[in-house]
LUMDRENTI-718875 format. One record per residue (C-alpha): x, y, z; residue in one letter. Coordinates in nm, 3 decimals. Example, Ala and Ser with C-alpha at 12.3 -4.5 7.8 and 13.67 -1.06 7.14 Angstrom:
# LUMDRENTI-718875
@east = 1.230	north = -0.450	up = 0.780	code = a .
@east = 1.367	north = -0.106	up = 0.714	code = s .
END
This chain:
# LUMDRENTI-718875
@east = 13.957	north = 16.932	up = 7.047	code = m .
@east = 14.136	north = 16.841	up = 7.378	code = h .
@east = 13.949	north = 16.518	up = 7.396	code = r .
@east = 14.019	north = 16.434	up = 7.037	code = f .
@east = 14.401	north = 16.484	up = 7.108	code = r .
@east = 14.392	north = 16.280	up = 7.413	code = r .
@east = 14.225	north = 15.993	up = 7.207	code = t .
@east = 14.499	north = 16.020	up = 6.943	code = l .
@east = 14.761	north = 16.016	up = 7.209	code = a .
@east = 14.617	north = 15.696	up = 7.355	code = a .
@east = 14.587	north = 15.520	up = 7.013	code = v .
@east = 14.952	north = 15.611	up = 6.957	code = a .
@east = 15.072	north = 15.485	up = 7.287	code = a .
@east = 14.892	north = 15.151	up = 7.245	code = v .
@east = 15.007	north = 15.110	up = 6.897	code = t .
@east = 15.363	north = 15.184	up = 6.993	code = a .
@east = 15.358	north = 14.920	up = 7.277	code = m .
@east = 15.211	north = 14.665	up = 7.035	code = i .
@east = 15.492	north = 14.744	up = 6.798	code = g .
@east = 15.748	north = 14.634	up = 7.049	code = g .
@east = 15.830	north = 14.906	up = 7.287	code = t .
@east = 15.807	north = 14.901	up = 7.666	code = a .
@east = 15.842	north = 14.525	up = 7.693	code = g .
@east = 15.570	north = 14.439	up = 7.423	code = w .
@east = 15.662	north = 14.219	up = 7.153	code = v .
@east = 15.502	north = 14.113	up = 6.829	code = s .
@east = 15.327	north = 13.773	up = 6.808	code = a .
@east = 15.129	north = 13.545	up = 6.585	code = d .
@east = 14.752	north = 13.586	up = 6.591	code = s .
@east = 14.564	north = 13.286	up = 6.757	code = q .
@east = 14.244	north = 13.125	up = 6.665	code = t .
@east = 14.040	north = 13.059	up = 6.965	code = a .
@east = 13.944	north = 12.697	up = 7.022	code = v .
@east = 13.571	north = 12.677	up = 7.095	code = t .
@east = 13.277	north = 12.467	up = 7.054	code = g .
@east = 13.203	north = 12.113	up = 7.188	code = p .
@east = 13.485	north = 11.866	up = 7.289	code = p .
@east = 13.663	north = 11.654	up = 7.019	code = p .
@east = 13.459	north = 11.341	up = 6.951	code = g .
@east = 13.122	north = 11.504	up = 7.000	code = t .
@east = 12.986	north = 11.385	up = 6.673	code = a .
@east = 13.024	north = 11.015	up = 6.764	code = a .
@east = 12.884	north = 11.091	up = 7.099	code = w .
@east = 12.581	north = 11.264	up = 6.944	code = r .
@east = 12.525	north = 10.978	up = 6.708	code = s .
@east = 12.441	north = 10.762	up = 7.008	code = e .
@east = 12.175	north = 11.002	up = 7.123	code = g .
@east = 12.368	north = 11.093	up = 7.435	code = l .
@east = 12.303	north = 11.429	up = 7.621	code = i .
@east = 12.424	north = 11.721	up = 7.407	code = d .
@east = 12.750	north = 11.863	up = 7.536	code = p .
@east = 12.658	north = 12.209	up = 7.409	code = v .
@east = 12.294	north = 12.239	up = 7.467	code = a .
@east = 12.274	north = 12.071	up = 7.817	code = a .
@east = 12.380	north = 12.273	up = 8.119	code = t .
@east = 12.638	north = 12.149	up = 8.359	code = p .
@east = 12.354	north = 12.065	up = 8.607	code = h .
@east = 12.179	north = 11.867	up = 8.335	code = q .
@east = 12.498	north = 11.684	up = 8.263	code = v .
@east = 12.529	north = 11.587	up = 8.629	code = a .
@east = 12.168	north = 11.462	up = 8.640	code = a .
@east = 12.243	north = 11.249	up = 8.330	code = f .
@east = 12.547	north = 11.077	up = 8.495	code = f .
@east = 12.352	north = 11.025	up = 8.817	code = r .
@east = 12.106	north = 10.824	up = 8.616	code = g .
@east = 12.374	north = 10.582	up = 8.495	code = l .
@east = 12.513	north = 10.276	up = 8.650	code = g .
@east = 12.885	north = 10.234	up = 8.728	code = e .
@east = 12.928	north = 10.001	up = 8.423	code = r .
@east = 12.753	north = 10.248	up = 8.187	code = e .
@east = 12.967	north = 10.523	up = 8.312	code = r .
@east = 13.297	north = 10.335	up = 8.258	code = r .
@east = 13.184	north = 10.230	up = 7.915	code = d .
@east = 13.141	north = 10.592	up = 7.816	code = l .
@east = 13.496	north = 10.671	up = 7.940	code = v .
@east = 13.625	north = 10.388	up = 7.729	code = r .
@east = 13.436	north = 10.487	up = 7.410	code = r .
@east = 13.436	north = 10.861	up = 7.443	code = h .
@east = 13.725	north = 10.976	up = 7.660	code = p .
@east = 13.772	north = 11.327	up = 7.524	code = l .
@east = 13.394	north = 11.412	up = 7.556	code = v .
@east = 13.359	north = 11.276	up = 7.910	code = v .
@east = 13.702	north = 11.425	up = 8.013	code = g .
@east = 13.590	north = 11.776	up = 7.908	code = n .
@east = 13.223	north = 11.770	up = 8.004	code = l .
@east = 13.151	north = 12.010	up = 8.275	code = d .
@east = 12.919	north = 11.856	up = 8.524	code = g .
@east = 13.043	north = 11.504	up = 8.482	code = a .
@east = 13.163	north = 11.338	up = 8.802	code = p .
@east = 13.519	north = 11.454	up = 8.889	code = v .
@east = 13.676	north = 11.105	up = 8.922	code = e .
@east = 13.528	north = 10.989	up = 8.583	code = l .
@east = 13.674	north = 11.299	up = 8.414	code = r .
@east = 14.010	north = 11.213	up = 8.566	code = y .
@east = 13.992	north = 10.865	up = 8.430	code = a .
@east = 13.871	north = 10.975	up = 8.093	code = a .
@east = 14.143	north = 11.236	up = 8.052	code = n .
@east = 14.417	north = 10.971	up = 8.141	code = r .
@east = 14.274	north = 10.778	up = 7.857	code = a .
@east = 14.264	north = 11.075	up = 7.626	code = g .
@east = 14.616	north = 11.186	up = 7.708	code = i .
@east = 14.755	north = 10.828	up = 7.664	code = a .
@east = 14.595	north = 10.816	up = 7.309	code = a .
@east = 14.714	north = 11.152	up = 7.212	code = d .
@east = 15.081	north = 11.087	up = 7.312	code = g .
@east = 15.222	north = 11.447	up = 7.293	code = r .
@east = 15.150	north = 11.527	up = 7.660	code = f .
@east = 15.269	north = 11.208	up = 7.838	code = a .
@east = 15.397	north = 11.404	up = 8.140	code = r .
@east = 15.038	north = 11.477	up = 8.224	code = l .
@east = 15.023	north = 11.095	up = 8.309	code = l .
@east = 15.255	north = 11.133	up = 8.587	code = a .
@east = 15.139	north = 10.949	up = 8.920	code = p .
@east = 14.909	north = 11.164	up = 9.133	code = g .
@east = 14.804	north = 11.412	up = 8.855	code = k .
@east = 14.435	north = 11.493	up = 8.858	code = q .
@east = 14.363	north = 11.621	up = 8.518	code = i .
@east = 14.008	north = 11.766	up = 8.506	code = l .
@east = 14.015	north = 11.882	up = 8.150	code = a .
@east = 14.236	north = 11.804	up = 7.836	code = f .
@east = 14.164	north = 11.925	up = 7.497	code = d .
@east = 14.443	north = 11.841	up = 7.248	code = p .
@east = 14.325	north = 12.093	up = 6.975	code = r .
@east = 14.539	north = 12.382	up = 6.887	code = g .
@east = 14.819	north = 12.426	up = 7.135	code = r .
@east = 14.637	north = 12.212	up = 7.385	code = g .
@east = 14.436	north = 12.315	up = 7.689	code = q .
@east = 14.432	north = 12.159	up = 8.041	code = v .
@east = 14.291	north = 12.188	up = 8.384	code = a .
@east = 14.480	north = 12.022	up = 8.676	code = e .
@east = 14.342	north = 11.993	up = 9.025	code = v .
@east = 14.559	north = 11.999	up = 9.346	code = y .
@east = 14.361	north = 11.857	up = 9.639	code = g .
@east = 14.009	north = 11.703	up = 9.676	code = d .
@east = 13.787	north = 11.926	up = 9.468	code = l .
@east = 13.445	north = 11.808	up = 9.580	code = t .
@east = 13.524	north = 11.765	up = 9.955	code = r .
@east = 13.740	north = 12.061	up = 10.031	code = s .
@east = 13.579	north = 12.348	up = 10.227	code = k .
@east = 13.748	north = 12.607	up = 9.992	code = h .
@east = 13.813	north = 12.611	up = 9.615	code = v .
@east = 14.045	north = 12.835	up = 9.411	code = a .
@east = 14.091	north = 12.865	up = 9.037	code = v .
@east = 14.390	north = 13.029	up = 8.872	code = v .
@east = 14.326	north = 13.174	up = 8.528	code = v .
@east = 14.654	north = 13.256	up = 8.343	code = p .
@east = 14.757	north = 13.511	up = 8.095	code = g .
@east = 14.963	north = 13.491	up = 7.769	code = s .
@east = 15.176	north = 13.203	up = 7.648	code = d .
@east = 15.003	north = 12.923	up = 7.851	code = m .
@east = 14.886	north = 12.597	up = 7.710	code = d .
@east = 14.914	north = 12.219	up = 7.774	code = a .
@east = 15.279	north = 12.224	up = 7.709	code = a .
@east = 15.389	north = 12.540	up = 7.899	code = t .
@east = 15.153	north = 12.565	up = 8.198	code = y .
@east = 15.394	north = 12.398	up = 8.430	code = d .
@east = 15.768	north = 12.489	up = 8.396	code = r .
@east = 16.023	north = 12.410	up = 8.651	code = a .
@east = 16.244	north = 12.716	up = 8.544	code = k .
@east = 15.952	north = 12.949	up = 8.622	code = d .
@east = 15.792	north = 12.794	up = 8.935	code = p .
@east = 15.566	north = 13.078	up = 9.041	code = y .
@east = 15.490	north = 13.228	up = 8.691	code = g .
@east = 15.279	north = 12.947	up = 8.546	code = t .
@east = 14.929	north = 12.852	up = 8.642	code = p .
@east = 15.046	north = 12.517	up = 8.790	code = a .
@east = 15.318	north = 12.676	up = 9.003	code = g .
@east = 15.068	north = 12.936	up = 9.133	code = m .
@east = 14.831	north = 12.676	up = 9.217	code = a .
@east = 15.079	north = 12.467	up = 9.409	code = r .
@east = 15.221	north = 12.767	up = 9.588	code = s .
@east = 14.872	north = 12.886	up = 9.689	code = l .
@east = 14.777	north = 12.541	up = 9.811	code = r .
@east = 15.084	north = 12.527	up = 10.031	code = t .
@east = 15.006	north = 12.870	up = 10.164	code = a .
@east = 14.666	north = 12.761	up = 10.277	code = t .
@east = 14.813	north = 12.490	up = 10.498	code = g .
@east = 14.908	north = 12.201	up = 10.279	code = h .
@east = 15.261	north = 12.091	up = 10.342	code = g .
@east = 15.511	north = 12.196	up = 10.596	code = d .
@east = 15.692	north = 12.482	up = 10.416	code = t .
@east = 15.722	north = 12.627	up = 10.081	code = a .
@east = 16.018	north = 12.470	up = 9.900	code = v .
@east = 16.338	north = 12.661	up = 9.924	code = g .
@east = 16.201	north = 12.960	up = 10.132	code = h .
@east = 16.104	north = 12.828	up = 10.472	code = g .
@east = 15.782	north = 13.020	up = 10.468	code = d .
@east = 15.542	north = 12.822	up = 10.689	code = t .
@east = 15.192	north = 12.755	up = 10.563	code = a .
@east = 14.938	north = 12.899	up = 10.797	code = v .
@east = 14.604	north = 12.822	up = 10.632	code = g .
@east = 14.341	north = 12.570	up = 10.750	code = d .
@east = 14.455	north = 12.300	up = 10.510	code = g .
@east = 14.134	north = 12.249	up = 10.351	code = d .
@east = 14.162	north = 12.408	up = 10.010	code = t .
@east = 14.163	north = 12.265	up = 9.662	code = a .
@east = 14.322	north = 12.467	up = 9.377	code = v .
@east = 14.267	north = 12.433	up = 9.000	code = v .
@east = 14.520	north = 12.543	up = 8.741	code = a .
@east = 14.281	north = 12.621	up = 8.456	code = w .
@east = 14.432	north = 12.670	up = 8.116	code = v .
@east = 14.092	north = 12.630	up = 7.953	code = g .
@east = 14.106	north = 12.889	up = 7.688	code = y .
@east = 14.339	north = 12.984	up = 7.387	code = t .
@east = 14.576	north = 13.241	up = 7.545	code = t .
@east = 14.768	north = 13.496	up = 7.346	code = p .
@east = 15.116	north = 13.422	up = 7.234	code = v .
@east = 15.352	north = 13.687	up = 7.347	code = g .
@east = 15.205	north = 14.035	up = 7.405	code = v .
@east = 15.093	north = 14.154	up = 7.053	code = g .
@east = 14.763	north = 14.233	up = 6.900	code = i .
@east = 14.579	north = 13.933	up = 7.056	code = d .
@east = 14.694	north = 14.054	up = 7.403	code = a .
@east = 14.576	north = 14.408	up = 7.337	code = a .
@east = 14.226	north = 14.298	up = 7.214	code = t .
@east = 13.947	north = 14.123	up = 7.365	code = g .
@east = 13.854	north = 13.847	up = 7.111	code = s .
@east = 14.043	north = 13.559	up = 7.285	code = l .
@east = 13.922	north = 13.680	up = 7.626	code = a .
@east = 13.558	north = 13.670	up = 7.506	code = e .
@east = 13.588	north = 13.306	up = 7.393	code = a .
@east = 13.779	north = 13.234	up = 7.729	code = g .
@east = 13.515	north = 13.390	up = 7.940	code = a .
@east = 13.243	north = 13.163	up = 7.784	code = e .
@east = 13.460	north = 12.855	up = 7.882	code = r .
@east = 13.538	north = 12.988	up = 8.230	code = l .
@east = 13.178	north = 13.053	up = 8.320	code = t .
@east = 13.077	north = 12.702	up = 8.205	code = r .
@east = 13.371	north = 12.557	up = 8.401	code = f .
@east = 13.256	north = 12.736	up = 8.723	code = a .
@east = 12.905	north = 12.611	up = 8.660	code = d .
@east = 13.045	north = 12.268	up = 8.629	code = g .
@east = 13.208	north = 12.288	up = 8.968	code = l .
@east = 12.883	north = 12.396	up = 9.125	code = d .
@east = 12.705	north = 12.104	up = 8.955	code = a .
@east = 12.936	north = 11.846	up = 9.114	code = v .
@east = 12.909	north = 12.001	up = 9.456	code = g .
@east = 13.225	north = 12.200	up = 9.485	code = a .
@east = 13.201	north = 12.526	up = 9.664	code = n .
@east = 13.207	north = 12.868	up = 9.482	code = d .
@east = 13.572	north = 12.940	up = 9.396	code = p .
@east = 13.796	north = 13.237	up = 9.449	code = a .
@east = 13.925	north = 13.303	up = 9.095	code = v .
@east = 14.271	north = 13.438	up = 9.062	code = f .
@east = 14.312	north = 13.618	up = 8.736	code = c .
@east = 14.665	north = 13.687	up = 8.606	code = h .
@east = 14.747	north = 13.952	up = 8.348	code = s .
@east = 14.548	north = 13.889	up = 8.035	code = y .
@east = 14.349	north = 13.621	up = 8.240	code = g .
@east = 14.202	north = 13.928	up = 8.418	code = s .
@east = 14.041	north = 14.047	up = 8.085	code = v .
@east = 13.883	north = 13.698	up = 8.070	code = v .
@east = 13.755	north = 13.732	up = 8.416	code = c .
@east = 13.631	north = 14.085	up = 8.368	code = g .
@east = 13.418	north = 13.977	up = 8.072	code = i .
@east = 13.306	north = 13.654	up = 8.250	code = a .
@east = 13.220	north = 13.833	up = 8.581	code = a .
@east = 12.844	north = 13.904	up = 8.541	code = p .
@east = 12.782	north = 13.533	up = 8.474	code = r .
@east = 13.068	north = 13.377	up = 8.682	code = l .
@east = 12.970	north = 13.178	up = 8.975	code = d .
@east = 13.256	north = 13.270	up = 9.210	code = a .
@east = 13.296	north = 13.396	up = 9.569	code = a .
@east = 13.596	north = 13.614	up = 9.478	code = d .
@east = 13.740	north = 13.765	up = 9.163	code = i .
@east = 14.114	north = 13.860	up = 9.200	code = v .
@east = 14.281	north = 14.063	up = 8.926	code = a .
@east = 14.660	north = 14.087	up = 8.958	code = f .
@east = 14.916	north = 14.219	up = 8.715	code = a .
@east = 14.620	north = 14.330	up = 8.511	code = s .
@east = 14.608	north = 14.530	up = 8.195	code = p .
@east = 14.247	north = 14.621	up = 8.258	code = g .
@east = 13.911	north = 14.426	up = 8.276	code = m .
@east = 13.730	north = 14.609	up = 8.001	code = r .
@east = 13.531	north = 14.808	up = 8.252	code = v .
@east = 13.579	north = 15.148	up = 8.417	code = d .
@east = 13.504	north = 15.029	up = 8.776	code = s .
@east = 13.441	north = 14.725	up = 9.001	code = a .
@east = 13.074	north = 14.798	up = 9.006	code = g .
@east = 13.053	north = 14.765	up = 8.624	code = e .
@east = 13.161	north = 14.407	up = 8.654	code = l .
@east = 12.800	north = 14.339	up = 8.784	code = r .
@east = 12.908	north = 14.065	up = 9.006	code = t .
@east = 12.807	north = 13.944	up = 9.360	code = g .
@east = 13.174	north = 13.828	up = 9.414	code = a .
@east = 13.414	north = 14.023	up = 9.617	code = r .
@east = 13.646	north = 14.196	up = 9.377	code = v .
@east = 14.023	north = 14.238	up = 9.458	code = w .
@east = 14.320	north = 14.369	up = 9.286	code = a .
@east = 14.697	north = 14.383	up = 9.317	code = a .
@east = 14.992	north = 14.524	up = 9.133	code = k .
@east = 15.341	north = 14.513	up = 9.264	code = d .
@east = 15.574	north = 14.838	up = 9.212	code = p .
@east = 15.804	north = 14.653	up = 8.980	code = t .
@east = 15.551	north = 14.500	up = 8.739	code = d .
@east = 15.599	north = 14.597	up = 8.374	code = w .
@east = 15.215	north = 14.602	up = 8.340	code = i .
@east = 15.229	north = 14.945	up = 8.494	code = d .
@east = 15.371	north = 15.072	up = 8.165	code = s .
@east = 15.074	north = 14.963	up = 7.961	code = v .
@east = 14.831	north = 15.259	up = 7.894	code = p .
@east = 14.502	north = 15.191	up = 8.072	code = n .
@east = 14.280	north = 15.286	up = 7.778	code = v .
@east = 14.041	north = 15.131	up = 7.542	code = q .
@east = 14.027	north = 15.287	up = 7.202	code = v .
@east = 13.876	north = 15.135	up = 6.884	code = l .
@east = 13.880	north = 14.784	up = 7.063	code = g .
@east = 14.242	north = 14.813	up = 7.156	code = v .
@east = 14.353	north = 14.820	up = 7.521	code = g .
@east = 14.150	north = 14.694	up = 7.832	code = h .
@east = 14.045	north = 15.006	up = 8.014	code = g .
@east = 14.084	north = 15.115	up = 8.369	code = a .
@east = 14.354	north = 14.978	up = 8.604	code = d .
@east = 14.185	north = 14.755	up = 8.860	code = p .
@east = 14.458	north = 14.825	up = 9.111	code = a .
@east = 14.387	north = 15.198	up = 9.104	code = a .
@east = 14.194	north = 15.321	up = 9.401	code = a .
@east = 13.923	north = 15.493	up = 9.195	code = e .
@east = 13.839	north = 15.149	up = 9.023	code = f .
@east = 13.682	north = 15.047	up = 9.353	code = g .
@east = 13.837	north = 14.693	up = 9.404	code = a .
@east = 13.952	north = 14.594	up = 9.745	code = r .
@east = 14.332	north = 14.640	up = 9.743	code = q .
@east = 14.575	north = 14.363	up = 9.811	code = i .
@east = 14.923	north = 14.449	up = 9.937	code = p .
@east = 15.204	north = 14.345	up = 9.681	code = a .
@east = 15.501	north = 14.557	up = 9.791	code = a .
@east = 15.718	north = 14.251	up = 9.831	code = s .
@east = 15.630	north = 14.079	up = 9.515	code = a .
@east = 15.874	north = 14.115	up = 9.222	code = q .
@east = 15.805	north = 14.161	up = 8.852	code = g .
@east = 15.505	north = 14.037	up = 8.651	code = h .
@east = 15.510	north = 13.690	up = 8.767	code = t .
@east = 15.633	north = 13.708	up = 9.130	code = g .
@east = 15.280	north = 13.737	up = 9.318	code = y .
@east = 15.286	north = 13.375	up = 9.431	code = f .
@east = 15.645	north = 13.363	up = 9.550	code = a .
@east = 15.662	north = 13.227	up = 9.905	code = p .
@east = 15.716	north = 13.498	up = 10.163	code = g .
@east = 15.543	north = 13.777	up = 9.977	code = t .
@east = 15.260	north = 13.979	up = 10.120	code = d .
@east = 15.058	north = 13.911	up = 9.798	code = s .
@east = 15.069	north = 13.526	up = 9.855	code = l .
@east = 14.964	north = 13.569	up = 10.221	code = r .
@east = 14.674	north = 13.778	up = 10.116	code = a .
@east = 14.573	north = 13.535	up = 9.832	code = f .
@east = 14.574	north = 13.246	up = 10.077	code = a .
@east = 14.344	north = 13.440	up = 10.309	code = a .
@east = 14.104	north = 13.518	up = 10.023	code = i .
@east = 14.112	north = 13.168	up = 9.902	code = a .
@east = 13.988	north = 13.062	up = 10.254	code = e .
@east = 13.714	north = 13.317	up = 10.261	code = g .
@east = 13.900	north = 13.544	up = 10.496	code = r .
@east = 13.983	north = 13.918	up = 10.489	code = i .
@east = 14.351	north = 13.950	up = 10.439	code = p .
@east = 14.525	north = 14.070	up = 10.762	code = g .
@east = 14.202	north = 14.027	up = 10.959	code = g .
@east = 14.137	north = 13.677	up = 10.982	code = g .
@east = 13.753	north = 13.719	up = 10.947	code = g .
@east = 13.511	north = 13.521	up = 10.731	code = g .
@east = 13.375	north = 13.621	up = 10.395	code = a .
@east = 13.063	north = 13.788	up = 10.543	code = g .
@east = 13.273	north = 14.031	up = 10.738	code = e .
END
């Protein structure tokens, strides 16, 4: 009877939060964008390698067998396929996505000089992945996986510099040694200056914090896309990434973990990863967690009842993740703010070091 009452209490708590209390708001249900890239039917009609059936390593081998003229011709005729094809050469994807973005017209700011757009899918609210740095030559790679309300239009907002995946990616890259100081804070970068960071908005995120954010369907679809994306990095010779998973993005990472080719998985501001412990993630990656004392996510019940909720708190000691200091971060989106202990720790992890210790990944 006691267990039954606890379950009812948990259901009531989650239902109340979805209804709008404790910082949660109602939101429209989203349909996950899945399946092959736009334009796949025309691509397949030419007998080209199948974007779904082929692995990223098979895709990489396919492109290695083509001449430069053949590659460029595929970019011209099938930009949205090439631009989203994990395993295709990085520079070729950049060129294809410039063409796809120009043809779409709605996201012209993604054509700004110097932008490296590794993925662009105009379906739904739009998905995008932007690279900061040299992805295939950098010694270290990091990937930022966002939570709710992120898409091709919102992933980079000047008014929220450290709360968007683009802002997080830029801040992390600065903290690893790229640039003299973090803008406006004078926090000197101390890393080795050899890190590429990807702002990955490659899945349909929840809108607001409603039923989509409280359940796992969008995360399951996102996990499939994230694992294939990471396999694509491996296929083009990029090093195994440290994956930084914010809020609902940590649900995506939790589901992806057993198949995710990553050196580190970092859950921060997390509502849960749909497992009870780090060991249940069944990953060879180092697992880290952070939650600052002012983050409203701490008010979310760490339960999973009838498919609602995401389970145990990754930042709790009993979960078994390596703890990241976050005492100086503020709120739900302040973990990448310059000068914070969390950002310093994130930079160390991105470079394969132990935060505060300076050692390598094997230590």
